[in-house]
All heavy atoms as TSV, in Angstrom:
chain	resi	resn	atom	element	x	y	z
A	1	MET	N	N	129.427	156.216	92.423
A	1	MET	CA	C	130.117	157.219	93.190
A	1	MET	C	C	129.517	157.236	94.590
A	1	MET	O	O	128.306	157.154	94.765
A	1	MET	CB	C	129.954	158.584	92.516
A	1	MET	CG	C	130.707	159.667	93.214
A	1	MET	SD	S	130.793	161.181	92.257
A	1	MET	CE	C	132.128	160.758	91.168
A	2	LYS	N	N	130.369	157.371	95.578
A	2	LYS	CA	C	129.916	157.356	96.961
A	2	LYS	C	C	129.310	158.698	97.355
A	2	LYS	O	O	129.675	159.745	96.823
A	2	LYS	CB	C	131.085	157.050	97.889
A	2	LYS	CG	C	131.631	155.650	97.726
A	2	LYS	CD	C	132.696	155.383	98.753
A	2	LYS	CE	C	133.206	153.964	98.618
A	2	LYS	NZ	N	134.193	153.653	99.646
A	3	ALA	N	N	128.412	158.652	98.327
A	3	ALA	CA	C	127.750	159.864	98.796
A	3	ALA	C	C	128.755	160.822	99.418
A	3	ALA	O	O	128.628	162.035	99.281
A	3	ALA	CB	C	126.658	159.516	99.800
A	4	SER	N	N	129.767	160.295	100.100
A	4	SER	CA	C	130.772	161.170	100.713
A	4	SER	C	C	131.534	161.954	99.654
A	4	SER	O	O	131.861	163.130	99.861
A	4	SER	CB	C	131.735	160.349	101.574
A	4	SER	OG	O	132.403	159.385	100.793
A	5	GLU	N	N	131.796	161.336	98.514
A	5	GLU	CA	C	132.464	162.027	97.418
A	5	GLU	C	C	131.558	163.107	96.835
A	5	GLU	O	O	132.019	164.198	96.484
A	5	GLU	CB	C	132.853	161.037	96.322
A	5	GLU	CG	C	133.884	160.020	96.735
A	5	GLU	CD	C	134.100	158.941	95.693
A	5	GLU	OE1	O	133.392	158.941	94.663
A	5	GLU	OE2	O	134.967	158.086	95.912
A	6	LEU	N	N	130.278	162.814	96.744
A	6	LEU	CA	C	129.332	163.785	96.193
A	6	LEU	C	C	129.151	164.969	97.136
A	6	LEU	O	O	128.987	166.105	96.683
A	6	LEU	CB	C	127.986	163.120	95.926
A	6	LEU	CG	C	127.963	162.098	94.790
A	6	LEU	CD1	C	126.635	161.362	94.772
A	6	LEU	CD2	C	128.226	162.759	93.458
A	7	ARG	N	N	129.177	164.730	98.434
A	7	ARG	CA	C	128.997	165.810	99.403
A	7	ARG	C	C	130.153	166.805	99.376
A	7	ARG	O	O	129.983	167.966	99.758
A	7	ARG	CB	C	128.843	165.239	100.804
A	7	ARG	CG	C	127.471	164.670	101.051
A	7	ARG	CD	C	127.212	164.365	102.509
A	7	ARG	NE	N	125.844	163.943	102.687
A	7	ARG	CZ	C	125.429	162.679	102.640
A	7	ARG	NH1	N	126.304	161.715	102.440
A	7	ARG	NH2	N	124.160	162.379	102.801
A	8	GLU	N	N	131.309	166.373	98.931
A	8	GLU	CA	C	132.470	167.258	98.848
A	8	GLU	C	C	132.401	168.179	97.633
A	8	GLU	O	O	133.130	169.152	97.553
A	8	GLU	CB	C	133.755	166.427	98.788
A	8	GLU	CG	C	134.033	165.663	100.071
A	8	GLU	CD	C	135.220	164.723	99.943
A	8	GLU	OE1	O	135.823	164.647	98.846
A	8	GLU	OE2	O	135.525	164.057	100.941
A	9	MET	N	N	131.505	167.899	96.707
A	9	MET	CA	C	131.384	168.687	95.481
A	9	MET	C	C	130.587	169.961	95.735
A	9	MET	O	O	129.748	170.018	96.626
A	9	MET	CB	C	130.685	167.879	94.395
A	9	MET	CG	C	131.450	166.722	93.877
A	9	MET	SD	S	130.514	165.941	92.546
A	9	MET	CE	C	131.660	164.687	92.039
A	10	SER	N	N	130.850	170.961	94.894
A	10	SER	CA	C	130.068	172.195	94.952
A	10	SER	C	C	128.730	171.956	94.258
A	10	SER	O	O	128.518	170.927	93.617
A	10	SER	CB	C	130.820	173.325	94.260
A	10	SER	OG	O	130.881	173.078	92.875
A	11	ASP	N	N	127.832	172.921	94.369
A	11	ASP	CA	C	126.521	172.796	93.734
A	11	ASP	C	C	126.641	172.667	92.225
A	11	ASP	O	O	125.923	171.884	91.602
A	11	ASP	CB	C	125.647	173.999	94.088
A	11	ASP	CG	C	125.234	174.009	95.558
A	11	ASP	OD1	O	125.287	172.943	96.206
A	11	ASP	OD2	O	124.869	175.091	96.048
A	12	GLU	N	N	127.556	173.425	91.639
A	12	GLU	CA	C	127.748	173.369	90.189
A	12	GLU	C	C	128.289	172.012	89.758
A	12	GLU	O	O	127.895	171.468	88.729
A	12	GLU	CB	C	128.694	174.487	89.718
A	12	GLU	CG	C	128.127	175.882	89.892
A	12	GLU	CD	C	128.241	176.408	91.319
A	12	GLU	OE1	O	129.094	175.907	92.085
A	12	GLU	OE2	O	127.464	177.303	91.675
A	13	GLN	N	N	129.209	171.477	90.539
A	13	GLN	CA	C	129.761	170.162	90.223
A	13	GLN	C	C	128.680	169.082	90.336
A	13	GLN	O	O	128.656	168.140	89.544
A	13	GLN	CB	C	130.938	169.835	91.139
A	13	GLN	CG	C	132.171	170.662	90.878
A	13	GLN	CD	C	133.244	170.430	91.924
A	13	GLN	OE1	O	132.948	170.254	93.107
A	13	GLN	NE2	N	134.497	170.445	91.489
A	14	LEU	N	N	127.801	169.215	91.334
A	14	LEU	CA	C	126.704	168.263	91.486
A	14	LEU	C	C	125.773	168.315	90.276
A	14	LEU	O	O	125.328	167.274	89.785
A	14	LEU	CB	C	125.905	168.552	92.754
A	14	LEU	CG	C	126.426	167.953	94.044
A	14	LEU	CD1	C	125.557	168.387	95.212
A	14	LEU	CD2	C	126.494	166.455	93.971
A	15	GLU	N	N	125.489	169.526	89.800
A	15	GLU	CA	C	124.633	169.671	88.618
A	15	GLU	C	C	125.274	168.994	87.411
A	15	GLU	O	O	124.601	168.316	86.641
A	15	GLU	CB	C	124.379	171.149	88.312
A	15	GLU	CG	C	123.423	171.818	89.258
A	15	GLU	CD	C	121.998	171.336	89.109
A	15	GLU	OE1	O	121.597	170.928	87.999
A	15	GLU	OE2	O	121.279	171.359	90.119
A	16	ALA	N	N	126.576	169.171	87.255
A	16	ALA	CA	C	127.283	168.557	86.134
A	16	ALA	C	C	127.281	167.034	86.268
A	16	ALA	O	O	127.091	166.318	85.273
A	16	ALA	CB	C	128.709	169.089	86.057
A	17	GLU	N	N	127.483	166.531	87.465
A	17	GLU	CA	C	127.474	165.091	87.704
A	17	GLU	C	C	126.090	164.513	87.417
A	17	GLU	O	O	125.964	163.441	86.820
A	17	GLU	CB	C	127.874	164.792	89.147
A	17	GLU	CG	C	127.907	163.323	89.494
A	17	GLU	CD	C	128.984	162.540	88.781
A	17	GLU	OE1	O	130.023	163.132	88.423
A	17	GLU	OE2	O	128.796	161.324	88.575
A	18	LEU	N	N	125.053	165.237	87.826
A	18	LEU	CA	C	123.681	164.794	87.573
A	18	LEU	C	C	123.409	164.726	86.074
A	18	LEU	O	O	122.863	163.731	85.580
A	18	LEU	CB	C	122.688	165.744	88.254
A	18	LEU	CG	C	121.218	165.457	88.038
A	18	LEU	CD1	C	120.844	164.087	88.586
A	18	LEU	CD2	C	120.371	166.545	88.669
A	19	ALA	N	N	123.793	165.752	85.347
A	19	ALA	CA	C	123.575	165.770	83.899
A	19	ALA	C	C	124.321	164.631	83.219
A	19	ALA	O	O	123.781	163.951	82.331
A	19	ALA	CB	C	124.008	167.107	83.312
A	20	GLN	N	N	125.548	164.386	83.651
A	20	GLN	CA	C	126.346	163.315	83.065
A	20	GLN	C	C	125.722	161.954	83.367
A	20	GLN	O	O	125.644	161.092	82.490
A	20	GLN	CB	C	127.784	163.389	83.592
A	20	GLN	CG	C	128.755	162.458	82.927
A	20	GLN	CD	C	128.798	161.081	83.569
A	20	GLN	OE1	O	128.553	160.935	84.754
A	20	GLN	NE2	N	129.095	160.084	82.778
A	21	ALA	N	N	125.257	161.759	84.593
A	21	ALA	CA	C	124.657	160.478	84.977
A	21	ALA	C	C	123.354	160.244	84.225
A	21	ALA	O	O	123.063	159.115	83.803
A	21	ALA	CB	C	124.436	160.440	86.479
A	22	GLN	N	N	122.561	161.286	84.037
A	22	GLN	CA	C	121.311	161.148	83.299
A	22	GLN	C	C	121.566	160.813	81.834
A	22	GLN	O	O	120.871	159.982	81.248
A	22	GLN	CB	C	120.468	162.414	83.421
A	22	GLN	CG	C	119.879	162.594	84.804
A	22	GLN	CD	C	119.152	163.913	84.970
A	22	GLN	OE1	O	119.496	164.898	84.329
A	22	GLN	NE2	N	118.175	163.934	85.850
A	23	GLN	N	N	122.563	161.453	81.260
A	23	GLN	CA	C	122.904	161.171	79.867
A	23	GLN	C	C	123.419	159.736	79.730
A	23	GLN	O	O	123.063	159.018	78.789
A	23	GLN	CB	C	123.941	162.163	79.369
A	23	GLN	CG	C	124.257	162.022	77.908
A	23	GLN	CD	C	125.231	163.092	77.425
A	23	GLN	OE1	O	125.890	163.739	78.211
A	23	GLN	NE2	N	125.306	163.260	76.132
A	24	SER	N	N	124.244	159.322	80.668
A	24	SER	CA	C	124.771	157.969	80.653
A	24	SER	C	C	123.646	156.943	80.791
A	24	SER	O	O	123.638	155.914	80.114
A	24	SER	CB	C	125.791	157.802	81.780
A	24	SER	OG	O	126.260	156.487	81.832
A	25	LEU	N	N	122.688	157.226	81.673
A	25	LEU	CA	C	121.548	156.322	81.858
A	25	LEU	C	C	120.748	156.194	80.568
A	25	LEU	O	O	120.331	155.096	80.194
A	25	LEU	CB	C	120.664	156.820	82.998
A	25	LEU	CG	C	119.436	155.975	83.310
A	25	LEU	CD1	C	119.833	154.566	83.724
A	25	LEU	CD2	C	118.616	156.640	84.404
A	26	PHE	N	N	120.547	157.299	79.882
A	26	PHE	CA	C	119.830	157.264	78.611
A	26	PHE	C	C	120.534	156.342	77.617
A	26	PHE	O	O	119.909	155.481	76.990
A	26	PHE	CB	C	119.700	158.668	78.024
A	26	PHE	CG	C	119.128	158.686	76.643
A	26	PHE	CD1	C	117.764	158.530	76.441
A	26	PHE	CD2	C	119.951	158.846	75.539
A	26	PHE	CE1	C	117.224	158.539	75.160
A	26	PHE	CE2	C	119.414	158.857	74.257
A	26	PHE	CZ	C	118.062	158.699	74.069
A	27	HIS	N	N	121.845	156.499	77.498
A	27	HIS	CA	C	122.606	155.675	76.554
A	27	HIS	C	C	122.588	154.197	76.962
A	27	HIS	O	O	122.505	153.316	76.096
A	27	HIS	CB	C	124.040	156.182	76.431
A	27	HIS	CG	C	124.139	157.506	75.737
A	27	HIS	ND1	N	123.753	157.693	74.427
A	27	HIS	CD2	C	124.552	158.710	76.166
A	27	HIS	CE1	C	123.940	158.955	74.081
A	27	HIS	NE2	N	124.420	159.603	75.129
A	28	LEU	N	N	122.631	153.941	78.255
A	28	LEU	CA	C	122.569	152.551	78.717
A	28	LEU	C	C	121.209	151.930	78.405
A	28	LEU	O	O	121.128	150.759	78.029
A	28	LEU	CB	C	122.856	152.474	80.212
A	28	LEU	CG	C	124.306	152.712	80.624
A	28	LEU	CD1	C	124.416	152.829	82.139
A	28	LEU	CD2	C	125.198	151.593	80.116
A	29	ARG	N	N	120.155	152.707	78.548
A	29	ARG	CA	C	118.819	152.194	78.233
A	29	ARG	C	C	118.673	151.901	76.747
A	29	ARG	O	O	118.046	150.906	76.357
A	29	ARG	CB	C	117.754	153.183	78.682
A	29	ARG	CG	C	117.560	153.177	80.178
A	29	ARG	CD	C	116.482	154.143	80.588
A	29	ARG	NE	N	116.218	154.029	82.013
A	29	ARG	CZ	C	115.591	154.941	82.724
A	29	ARG	NH1	N	115.153	156.045	82.154
A	29	ARG	NH2	N	115.379	154.763	84.013
A	30	VAL	N	N	119.267	152.745	75.915
A	30	VAL	CA	C	119.240	152.487	74.470
A	30	VAL	C	C	119.996	151.196	74.162
A	30	VAL	O	O	119.520	150.347	73.400
A	30	VAL	CB	C	119.834	153.676	73.683
A	30	VAL	CG1	C	120.043	153.313	72.225
A	30	VAL	CG2	C	118.943	154.893	73.813
A	31	LYS	N	N	121.154	151.042	74.783
A	31	LYS	CA	C	121.923	149.814	74.569
A	31	LYS	C	C	121.161	148.590	75.058
A	31	LYS	O	O	121.232	147.523	74.447
A	31	LYS	CB	C	123.268	149.901	75.295
A	31	LYS	CG	C	124.272	150.781	74.619
A	31	LYS	CD	C	125.592	150.728	75.363
A	31	LYS	CE	C	126.621	151.599	74.690
A	31	LYS	NZ	N	127.924	151.543	75.391
A	32	ALA	N	N	120.446	148.717	76.157
A	32	ALA	CA	C	119.672	147.592	76.677
A	32	ALA	C	C	118.571	147.190	75.694
A	32	ALA	O	O	118.278	145.999	75.531
A	32	ALA	CB	C	119.077	147.946	78.036
A	33	GLN	N	N	117.967	148.162	75.042
A	33	GLN	CA	C	116.910	147.871	74.085
A	33	GLN	C	C	117.448	147.234	72.812
A	33	GLN	O	O	116.743	146.480	72.144
A	33	GLN	CB	C	116.138	149.148	73.734
A	33	GLN	CG	C	115.279	149.646	74.861
A	33	GLN	CD	C	114.195	148.666	75.244
A	33	GLN	OE1	O	113.533	148.097	74.378
A	33	GLN	NE2	N	114.019	148.453	76.532
A	34	THR	N	N	118.689	147.537	72.467
A	34	THR	CA	C	119.272	146.981	71.243
A	34	THR	C	C	120.127	145.751	71.524
A	34	THR	O	O	120.845	145.282	70.654
A	34	THR	CB	C	120.118	148.036	70.512
A	34	THR	OG1	O	121.158	148.469	71.384
A	34	THR	CG2	C	119.277	149.209	70.079
A	35	ASP	N	N	120.056	145.251	72.741
A	35	ASP	CA	C	120.776	144.038	73.155
A	35	ASP	C	C	122.291	144.144	73.019
A	35	ASP	O	O	122.965	143.165	72.729
A	35	ASP	CB	C	120.287	142.824	72.367
A	35	ASP	CG	C	118.862	142.473	72.710
A	35	ASP	OD1	O	118.467	142.707	73.868
A	35	ASP	OD2	O	118.153	141.965	71.829
A	36	THR	N	N	122.837	145.344	73.202
A	36	THR	CA	C	124.298	145.491	73.151
A	36	THR	C	C	124.876	145.872	74.509
A	36	THR	O	O	126.042	146.208	74.610
A	36	THR	CB	C	124.706	146.558	72.117
A	36	THR	OG1	O	124.102	147.797	72.470
A	36	THR	CG2	C	124.300	146.147	70.718
A	37	LEU	N	N	124.053	145.797	75.558
A	37	LEU	CA	C	124.510	146.141	76.894
A	37	LEU	C	C	125.216	144.942	77.512
A	37	LEU	O	O	124.646	143.848	77.609
A	37	LEU	CB	C	123.315	146.561	77.769
A	37	LEU	CG	C	123.622	147.025	79.169
A	37	LEU	CD1	C	124.493	148.274	79.142
A	37	LEU	CD2	C	122.333	147.320	79.916
A	38	ASN	N	N	126.471	145.144	77.914
A	38	ASN	CA	C	127.262	144.051	78.473
A	38	ASN	C	C	127.033	143.862	79.966
A	38	ASN	O	O	127.060	142.739	80.453
A	38	ASN	CB	C	128.746	144.288	78.215
A	38	ASN	CG	C	129.074	144.248	76.741
A	38	ASN	OD1	O	128.432	143.538	75.976
A	38	ASN	ND2	N	130.058	145.022	76.339
A	39	ALA	N	N	126.830	144.955	80.700
A	39	ALA	CA	C	126.685	144.875	82.149
A	39	ALA	C	C	125.388	145.566	82.580
A	39	ALA	O	O	125.364	146.779	82.767
A	39	ALA	CB	C	127.884	145.507	82.835
A	40	PRO	N	N	124.312	144.808	82.752
A	40	PRO	CA	C	123.043	145.409	83.157
A	40	PRO	C	C	123.110	146.116	84.511
A	40	PRO	O	O	122.304	146.990	84.797
A	40	PRO	CB	C	122.090	144.217	83.225
A	40	PRO	CG	C	122.715	143.167	82.385
A	40	PRO	CD	C	124.180	143.387	82.479
A	41	SER	N	N	124.077	145.778	85.319
A	41	SER	CA	C	124.209	146.415	86.632
A	41	SER	C	C	124.577	147.892	86.508
A	41	SER	O	O	124.380	148.659	87.456
A	41	SER	CB	C	125.261	145.697	87.477
A	41	SER	OG	O	126.531	145.775	86.864
A	42	GLU	N	N	125.073	148.304	85.352
A	42	GLU	CA	C	125.411	149.713	85.134
A	42	GLU	C	C	124.175	150.600	85.203
A	42	GLU	O	O	124.249	151.736	85.658
A	42	GLU	CB	C	126.105	149.903	83.782
A	42	GLU	CG	C	127.541	149.447	83.747
A	42	GLU	CD	C	128.436	150.280	84.636
A	42	GLU	OE1	O	128.314	151.519	84.623
A	42	GLU	OE2	O	129.248	149.685	85.353
A	43	ILE	N	N	123.036	150.081	84.762
A	43	ILE	CA	C	121.796	150.862	84.824
A	43	ILE	C	C	121.450	151.148	86.274
A	43	ILE	O	O	121.144	152.283	86.643
A	43	ILE	CB	C	120.650	150.125	84.097
A	43	ILE	CG1	C	120.927	150.077	82.598
A	43	ILE	CG2	C	119.306	150.789	84.384
A	43	ILE	CD1	C	119.935	149.283	81.801
A	44	ARG	N	N	121.498	150.125	87.106
A	44	ARG	CA	C	121.193	150.300	88.526
A	44	ARG	C	C	122.175	151.269	89.173
A	44	ARG	O	O	121.802	152.133	89.962
A	44	ARG	CB	C	121.224	148.958	89.243
A	44	ARG	CG	C	120.927	149.094	90.734
A	44	ARG	CD	C	121.012	147.781	91.455
A	44	ARG	NE	N	119.968	146.891	90.954
A	44	ARG	CZ	C	120.066	145.566	90.953
A	44	ARG	NH1	N	121.150	144.980	91.410
A	44	ARG	NH2	N	119.086	144.829	90.507
A	45	ARG	N	N	123.444	151.142	88.843
A	45	ARG	CA	C	124.472	152.008	89.420
A	45	ARG	C	C	124.217	153.477	89.064
A	45	ARG	O	O	124.323	154.368	89.909
A	45	ARG	CB	C	125.850	151.569	88.933
A	45	ARG	CG	C	126.982	152.197	89.696
A	45	ARG	CD	C	128.331	151.598	89.322
A	45	ARG	NE	N	128.343	150.168	89.572
A	45	ARG	CZ	C	128.797	149.260	88.708
A	45	ARG	NH1	N	129.275	149.637	87.541
A	45	ARG	NH2	N	128.781	147.979	89.004
A	46	ASN	N	N	123.833	153.735	87.818
A	46	ASN	CA	C	123.538	155.105	87.393
A	46	ASN	C	C	122.297	155.650	88.070
A	46	ASN	O	O	122.261	156.808	88.469
A	46	ASN	CB	C	123.371	155.168	85.871
A	46	ASN	CG	C	124.659	155.501	85.183
A	46	ASN	OD1	O	125.197	156.576	85.380
A	46	ASN	ND2	N	125.163	154.578	84.404
A	47	ARG	N	N	121.265	154.821	88.187
A	47	ARG	CA	C	120.044	155.270	88.851
A	47	ARG	C	C	120.322	155.635	90.307
A	47	ARG	O	O	119.779	156.622	90.821
A	47	ARG	CB	C	118.972	154.183	88.779
A	47	ARG	CG	C	118.375	154.064	87.401
A	47	ARG	CD	C	117.335	152.969	87.257
A	47	ARG	NE	N	116.463	152.866	88.391
A	47	ARG	CZ	C	116.074	151.695	88.926
A	47	ARG	NH1	N	116.486	150.557	88.415
A	47	ARG	NH2	N	115.250	151.677	89.951
A	48	ARG	N	N	121.146	154.864	90.957
A	48	ARG	CA	C	121.471	155.155	92.353
A	48	ARG	C	C	122.317	156.411	92.493
A	48	ARG	O	O	122.145	157.172	93.445
A	48	ARG	CB	C	122.162	153.956	92.989
A	48	ARG	CG	C	121.206	152.811	93.206
A	48	ARG	CD	C	121.836	151.644	93.883
A	48	ARG	NE	N	120.817	150.616	94.100
A	48	ARG	CZ	C	121.058	149.464	94.653
A	48	ARG	NH1	N	122.277	149.158	95.070
A	48	ARG	NH2	N	120.087	148.581	94.810
A	49	THR	N	N	123.208	156.644	91.556
A	49	THR	CA	C	123.993	157.880	91.574
A	49	THR	C	C	123.083	159.089	91.419
A	49	THR	O	O	123.232	160.080	92.131
A	49	THR	CB	C	125.063	157.859	90.465
A	49	THR	OG1	O	125.964	156.779	90.698
A	49	THR	CG2	C	125.841	159.166	90.428
A	50	ILE	N	N	122.132	158.993	90.504
A	50	ILE	CA	C	121.182	160.087	90.304
A	50	ILE	C	C	120.385	160.329	91.583
A	50	ILE	O	O	120.216	161.474	92.008
A	50	ILE	CB	C	120.250	159.778	89.111
A	50	ILE	CG1	C	121.059	159.820	87.800
A	50	ILE	CG2	C	119.070	160.736	89.057
A	50	ILE	CD1	C	120.330	159.268	86.598
A	51	ALA	N	N	119.942	159.272	92.223
A	51	ALA	CA	C	119.181	159.412	93.472
A	51	ALA	C	C	120.033	160.046	94.564
A	51	ALA	O	O	119.546	160.883	95.332
A	51	ALA	CB	C	118.665	158.055	93.922
A	52	ARG	N	N	121.304	159.671	94.635
A	52	ARG	CA	C	122.197	160.261	95.640
A	52	ARG	C	C	122.370	161.761	95.415
A	52	ARG	O	O	122.366	162.545	96.358
A	52	ARG	CB	C	123.554	159.568	95.607
A	52	ARG	CG	C	123.556	158.221	96.244
A	52	ARG	CD	C	124.959	157.620	96.291
A	52	ARG	NE	N	124.906	156.279	96.802
A	52	ARG	CZ	C	125.135	155.180	96.077
A	52	ARG	NH1	N	125.465	155.298	94.795
A	52	ARG	NH2	N	125.057	153.986	96.614
A	53	VAL	N	N	122.538	162.155	94.164
A	53	VAL	CA	C	122.703	163.574	93.855
A	53	VAL	C	C	121.444	164.348	94.244
A	53	VAL	O	O	121.524	165.399	94.874
A	53	VAL	CB	C	123.042	163.785	92.366
A	53	VAL	CG1	C	122.984	165.258	91.991
A	53	VAL	CG2	C	124.417	163.215	92.040
A	54	TYR	N	N	120.273	163.804	93.876
A	54	TYR	CA	C	119.019	164.468	94.253
A	54	TYR	C	C	118.895	164.580	95.775
A	54	TYR	O	O	118.447	165.606	96.292
A	54	TYR	CB	C	117.808	163.706	93.710
A	54	TYR	CG	C	117.506	163.969	92.255
A	54	TYR	CD1	C	117.130	162.935	91.414
A	54	TYR	CD2	C	117.569	165.247	91.710
A	54	TYR	CE1	C	116.828	163.153	90.087
A	54	TYR	CE2	C	117.277	165.482	90.382
A	54	TYR	CZ	C	116.901	164.432	89.576
A	54	TYR	OH	O	116.605	164.659	88.260
A	55	THR	N	N	119.284	163.546	96.488
A	55	THR	CA	C	119.199	163.559	97.949
A	55	THR	C	C	120.110	164.623	98.539
A	55	THR	O	O	119.702	165.374	99.432
A	55	THR	CB	C	119.562	162.175	98.512
A	55	THR	OG1	O	118.642	161.212	97.995
A	55	THR	CG2	C	119.520	162.176	100.026
A	56	ILE	N	N	121.318	164.717	98.054
A	56	ILE	CA	C	122.267	165.706	98.571
A	56	ILE	C	C	121.795	167.120	98.237
A	56	ILE	O	O	121.883	168.024	99.069
A	56	ILE	CB	C	123.679	165.425	98.032
A	56	ILE	CG1	C	124.192	164.118	98.656
A	56	ILE	CG2	C	124.623	166.575	98.337
A	56	ILE	CD1	C	125.435	163.581	98.022
A	57	GLN	N	N	121.265	167.322	97.047
A	57	GLN	CA	C	120.726	168.631	96.692
A	57	GLN	C	C	119.577	169.006	97.623
A	57	GLN	O	O	119.476	170.148	98.073
A	57	GLN	CB	C	120.251	168.644	95.246
A	57	GLN	CG	C	121.369	168.664	94.244
A	57	GLN	CD	C	120.872	168.599	92.815
A	57	GLN	OE1	O	119.791	168.077	92.528
A	57	GLN	NE2	N	121.669	169.124	91.893
A	58	ARG	N	N	118.732	168.061	97.935
A	58	ARG	CA	C	117.600	168.326	98.829
A	58	ARG	C	C	118.095	168.613	100.251
A	58	ARG	O	O	117.574	169.501	100.920
A	58	ARG	CB	C	116.648	167.129	98.817
A	58	ARG	CG	C	115.436	167.313	99.684
A	58	ARG	CD	C	114.560	168.417	99.151
A	58	ARG	NE	N	113.375	168.515	100.004
A	58	ARG	CZ	C	112.666	169.594	100.157
A	58	ARG	NH1	N	112.973	170.687	99.483
A	58	ARG	NH2	N	111.628	169.607	100.942
A	59	GLU	N	N	119.104	167.868	100.702
A	59	GLU	CA	C	119.672	168.123	102.027
A	59	GLU	C	C	120.214	169.540	102.116
A	59	GLU	O	O	120.003	170.233	103.114
A	59	GLU	CB	C	120.803	167.136	102.329
A	59	GLU	CG	C	120.357	165.735	102.634
A	59	GLU	CD	C	121.521	164.771	102.764
A	59	GLU	OE1	O	122.690	165.156	102.481
A	59	GLU	OE2	O	121.270	163.608	103.138
A	60	ARG	N	N	120.907	169.963	101.085
A	60	ARG	CA	C	121.469	171.315	101.075
A	60	ARG	C	C	120.369	172.363	101.041
A	60	ARG	O	O	120.477	173.409	101.669
A	60	ARG	CB	C	122.408	171.493	99.882
A	60	ARG	CG	C	123.686	170.713	100.045
A	60	ARG	CD	C	124.608	170.918	98.878
A	60	ARG	NE	N	125.816	170.121	99.040
A	60	ARG	CZ	C	126.809	170.110	98.180
A	60	ARG	NH1	N	126.750	170.847	97.079
A	60	ARG	NH2	N	127.861	169.356	98.406
A	61	GLU	N	N	119.312	172.081	100.297
A	61	GLU	CA	C	118.188	173.009	100.226
A	61	GLU	C	C	117.531	173.147	101.603
A	61	GLU	O	O	117.211	174.252	102.035
A	61	GLU	CB	C	117.172	172.499	99.217
A	61	GLU	CG	C	115.964	173.391	99.045
A	61	GLU	CD	C	114.979	172.817	98.047
A	61	GLU	OE1	O	115.427	172.357	96.980
A	61	GLU	OE2	O	113.777	172.832	98.347
A	62	MET	N	N	117.348	172.040	102.289
A	62	MET	CA	C	116.717	172.073	103.610
A	62	MET	C	C	117.634	172.732	104.648
A	62	MET	O	O	117.165	173.459	105.520
A	62	MET	CB	C	116.358	170.656	104.066
A	62	MET	CG	C	115.329	169.979	103.198
A	62	MET	SD	S	113.755	170.850	103.119
A	62	MET	CE	C	113.151	170.509	104.750
A	63	ALA	N	N	118.921	172.498	104.565
A	63	ALA	CA	C	119.865	173.080	105.511
A	63	ALA	C	C	120.033	174.577	105.276
A	63	ALA	O	O	120.281	175.331	106.215
A	63	ALA	CB	C	121.216	172.389	105.411
A	64	GLY	N	N	119.876	175.006	104.046
A	64	GLY	CA	C	120.059	176.416	103.708
A	64	GLY	C	C	118.869	177.270	104.056
A	64	GLY	O	O	118.940	178.481	103.971
A	65	GLY	N	N	117.786	176.657	104.445
A	65	GLY	CA	C	116.600	177.422	104.799
A	65	GLY	C	C	115.781	177.855	103.606
A	65	GLY	O	O	114.899	178.689	103.726
A	66	ASN	N	N	116.068	177.327	102.432
A	66	ASN	CA	C	115.304	177.652	101.233
A	66	ASN	C	C	114.038	176.805	101.210
A	66	ASN	O	O	113.983	175.762	100.607
A	66	ASN	CB	C	116.113	177.386	99.972
A	66	ASN	CG	C	117.342	178.255	99.893
A	66	ASN	OD1	O	117.367	179.322	100.506
A	66	ASN	ND2	N	118.339	177.812	99.155
A	67	LYS	N	N	113.023	177.266	101.899
A	67	LYS	CA	C	111.791	176.524	101.968
A	67	LYS	C	C	110.843	176.987	100.869
A	67	LYS	O	O	110.673	178.185	100.653
A	67	LYS	CB	C	111.121	176.729	103.333
A	67	LYS	CG	C	111.932	176.194	104.474
A	67	LYS	CD	C	111.250	176.410	105.787
A	67	LYS	CE	C	112.134	175.933	106.921
A	67	LYS	NZ	N	111.551	176.218	108.226
A	68	PRO	N	N	110.224	176.071	100.183
A	68	PRO	CA	C	109.256	176.479	99.155
A	68	PRO	C	C	108.035	177.094	99.810
A	68	PRO	O	O	107.657	176.748	100.927
A	68	PRO	CB	C	108.907	175.165	98.445
A	68	PRO	CG	C	109.360	174.079	99.357
A	68	PRO	CD	C	110.415	174.655	100.256
A	69	ASP	N	N	107.403	178.019	99.103
A	69	ASP	CA	C	106.208	178.667	99.623
A	69	ASP	C	C	105.057	177.678	99.676
A	69	ASP	O	O	104.733	177.056	98.666
A	69	ASP	CB	C	105.816	179.861	98.755
A	69	ASP	CG	C	106.842	180.972	98.841
A	69	ASP	OD1	O	107.505	181.079	99.888
A	69	ASP	OD2	O	106.979	181.727	97.860
A	70	ALA	N	N	104.471	177.534	100.847
A	70	ALA	CA	C	103.372	176.610	101.018
A	70	ALA	C	C	102.034	177.262	100.715
A	70	ALA	O	O	101.033	176.611	100.575
A	70	ALA	CB	C	103.359	176.058	102.444
A	71	GLU	N	N	102.015	178.570	100.624
A	71	GLU	CA	C	100.743	179.263	100.406
A	71	GLU	C	C	100.587	179.729	98.999
A	71	GLU	O	O	101.397	180.009	98.278
A	71	GLU	CB	C	100.658	180.444	101.358
A	71	GLU	CG	C	100.670	179.982	102.794
A	71	GLU	CD	C	100.714	181.176	103.744
A	71	GLU	OE1	O	100.316	182.277	103.349
A	71	GLU	OE2	O	101.182	180.987	104.846
């Protein structure tokens, strides 16, 4: 999924997409261990989607002024 598509999503939709991608990655890793994975590139694609979601969530957190307490 492209970053532009993810940026159009609401926070709740991003959370759902993240959960779905993480679950999918888990299943792909299980398939890889049992030698039933047909397209190993799917693992990389899922990992990158997860990273994109985390990046967009962090961008929104920084733009919203929600700074973690440093003290």
